[in-house]
C-alpha positions as CSV (number, residue, x, y, z in Angstrom):
1,X,-66.5,6.2,-33.9
2,X,-69.3,3.7,-34.2
3,X,-69.8,1.3,-37.0
4,X,-72.1,3.5,-39.0
5,X,-69.7,6.3,-38.9
6,X,-67.0,3.9,-40.2
7,X,-69.3,2.9,-43.1
8,X,-70.1,6.5,-44.1
9,X,-66.2,7.2,-44.3
10,X,-65.8,3.8,-46.1
11,X,-68.5,4.6,-48.6
12,X,-67.2,8.1,-49.2
13,X,-63.7,6.8,-50.0
14,X,-65.3,3.9,-52.1
15,X,-67.2,6.6,-54.1
16,X,-64.2,8.5,-55.1
17,X,-62.0,5.3,-55.7
18,X,-64.8,4.2,-58.1
19,X,-64.9,7.4,-59.8
20,X,-61.1,7.6,-60.1
21,X,-60.8,3.9,-61.4
22,X,-63.9,4.7,-63.7
23,X,-62.1,7.7,-65.4
24,X,-58.7,5.9,-65.5
25,X,-60.2,3.0,-67.1
26,X,-62.3,5.0,-69.6
27,X,-59.7,7.5,-70.6
28,X,-56.2,5.9,-69.8
29,X,-57.0,2.3,-70.9
30,X,-59.5,3.2,-73.5
31,X,-62.1,0.7,-72.0
32,X,-65.1,2.9,-72.3
33,X,-67.9,0.2,-71.3
34,X,-65.8,-0.7,-68.3
35,X,-65.2,2.6,-67.2
36,X,-68.9,3.5,-67.5
37,X,-69.7,0.3,-65.6
38,X,-67.5,1.5,-62.7
39,X,-69.0,4.9,-62.6
40,X,-72.4,3.3,-62.6
41,X,-71.4,1.5,-59.3
42,X,-71.7,4.6,-57.4
43,X,-75.4,4.0,-56.5
44,X,-74.7,0.6,-55.3
45,X,-72.3,2.2,-52.7
46,X,-75.3,4.3,-51.6
47,X,-77.5,1.3,-51.4
48,X,-74.9,-0.5,-49.1
49,X,-74.9,2.5,-46.8
50,X,-78.7,2.6,-46.6
51,X,-79.0,-1.1,-45.9
52,X,-76.2,-0.9,-43.2
53,X,-77.8,2.0,-41.6
54,X,-81.3,0.6,-41.7
55,X,-80.1,-2.8,-40.2
56,X,-78.3,-1.1,-37.4
57,X,-81.5,1.0,-36.4
58,X,-83.7,-1.8,-36.8
59,X,-81.7,-4.2,-34.4
60,X,-82.3,-1.4,-31.7
61,X,-79.2,0.9,-31.9
62,X,-79.9,4.3,-30.7
63,X,-79.8,6.8,-33.6
64,X,-76.7,8.8,-33.5
65,X,-75.5,11.8,-35.6
66,X,-73.7,9.1,-37.7
67,X,-77.1,7.6,-38.7
68,X,-78.4,11.1,-39.7
69,X,-75.3,11.8,-41.7
70,X,-75.8,8.7,-43.5
71,X,-79.3,9.9,-44.7
72,X,-77.7,13.3,-45.6
73,X,-75.0,11.5,-47.5
74,X,-77.4,9.5,-49.4
75,X,-79.7,12.5,-50.5
76,X,-76.6,14.5,-51.6
77,X,-75.2,11.5,-53.5
78,X,-78.5,10.9,-55.1
79,X,-78.9,14.4,-56.3
80,X,-75.3,15.7,-56.9
81,X,-73.7,12.1,-57.8
82,X,-73.9,12.7,-61.7
83,X,-72.9,16.2,-61.7
84,X,-70.1,15.3,-59.3
85,X,-68.9,12.7,-61.8
86,X,-69.3,15.2,-64.6
87,X,-67.2,17.7,-62.8
88,X,-64.5,15.1,-62.2
89,X,-64.5,13.9,-65.9
90,X,-64.3,17.4,-67.3
91,X,-61.3,18.1,-65.0
92,X,-59.6,14.7,-65.7
93,X,-59.7,15.2,-69.3
94,X,-58.4,18.6,-69.1
95,X,-55.8,18.4,-66.3
96,X,-54.7,14.7,-66.7
97,X,-55.3,14.0,-70.5
98,X,-54.6,17.5,-71.7
99,X,-57.7,17.1,-73.9
100,X,-60.9,19.1,-74.3
101,X,-61.7,22.8,-73.2
102,X,-60.7,24.1,-69.9
103,X,-63.3,24.1,-67.3
104,X,-65.0,27.7,-67.4
105,X,-65.1,29.7,-64.2
106,X,-68.5,31.4,-63.9
107,X,-68.9,35.1,-62.9
108,X,-71.7,37.6,-62.4
109,X,-75.2,36.5,-63.4
110,X,-74.0,33.2,-64.8
111,X,-72.5,32.4,-61.5
112,X,-75.6,33.4,-59.5
113,X,-77.8,31.4,-61.8
114,X,-75.5,28.3,-61.4
115,X,-75.5,28.8,-57.6
116,X,-79.3,28.9,-57.8
117,X,-79.5,25.6,-59.5
118,X,-77.2,24.2,-57.0
119,X,-79.5,25.5,-54.3
120,X,-82.5,23.6,-56.1
121,X,-80.3,20.5,-55.9
122,X,-79.7,21.1,-52.2
123,X,-83.5,21.4,-51.8
124,X,-84.0,18.1,-53.5
125,X,-81.4,16.4,-51.5
126,X,-82.7,17.9,-48.5
127,X,-86.2,16.4,-49.3
128,X,-84.7,13.0,-49.8
129,X,-82.3,13.1,-46.9
130,X,-85.0,14.3,-44.6
131,X,-87.5,11.6,-46.0
132,X,-84.9,8.9,-45.1
133,X,-84.6,10.6,-41.6
134,X,-88.4,10.5,-41.1
135,X,-88.5,7.0,-42.4
136,X,-85.9,6.0,-39.8
137,X,-87.7,7.8,-37.0
138,X,-90.9,6.1,-38.0
139,X,-89.1,2.8,-38.3
140,X,-87.6,2.9,-34.8
141,X,-90.8,4.5,-33.6
142,X,-89.1,5.6,-30.1
143,X,-88.4,9.3,-29.7
144,X,-85.9,9.0,-27.1
145,X,-84.0,6.6,-29.5
146,X,-84.1,8.9,-32.4
147,X,-83.7,12.5,-31.0
148,X,-80.2,12.7,-32.7
149,X,-82.0,12.4,-36.1
150,X,-84.3,15.2,-35.1
151,X,-81.5,17.3,-33.9
152,X,-79.5,16.9,-37.2
153,X,-82.6,17.5,-39.2
154,X,-83.1,21.0,-37.5
155,X,-79.4,21.8,-38.3
156,X,-79.8,20.8,-41.9
157,X,-82.9,23.0,-42.1
158,X,-80.8,25.8,-40.8
159,X,-78.0,25.2,-43.3
160,X,-80.5,25.0,-46.2
161,X,-81.8,28.5,-45.1
162,X,-78.2,29.9,-44.9
163,X,-77.5,28.5,-48.3
164,X,-80.6,30.1,-49.7
165,X,-79.3,33.5,-48.3
166,X,-75.9,33.0,-50.0
167,X,-77.8,32.2,-53.1
168,X,-79.9,35.4,-53.2
169,X,-76.7,37.3,-52.2
170,X,-75.1,36.4,-55.4
171,X,-77.9,38.1,-57.3
172,X,-77.5,41.2,-55.3
173,X,-73.7,41.3,-55.0
174,X,-72.6,39.3,-58.2
175,X,-69.2,37.4,-58.1
176,X,-66.6,39.5,-60.1
177,X,-63.6,38.3,-61.9
178,X,-60.4,38.9,-60.2
179,X,-58.3,41.5,-61.9
């Protein structure tokens, strides 16, 4: 694994460590402001990854799938970060602190509409991530050096299309509650 791949792994691990520390600080130690501060550090982790990836490419590294995945990670983290923290927050309160309502499982049209909302977020993260990929391609300005970025962009476009098919399928065949 190259340096950028290790940075992606490190940033993902740090993302979840910061979230857990923020939740524990907020709910177990009752230090709400410190907990919110820790949760607010998640964009800083994204910024570190963006800077690291950009410097690596600017110094002449040939773009790899790891560089492309860094752009995907950033797009997804920017768009889904708040909802992932909210998801973790609700589950921490219910399952760890034994407080608040049980997280609701959605079915039928509610599930389909929620999945459609998630697909919309996927589109937004795609636009951000592919914008970052195109920025890296433009920055390097050498097609042979950035082919991996184009290849990952093609795969992500296919994944976005498949996700759209899944989204539509939930309106045609709604998810049913198990008996």
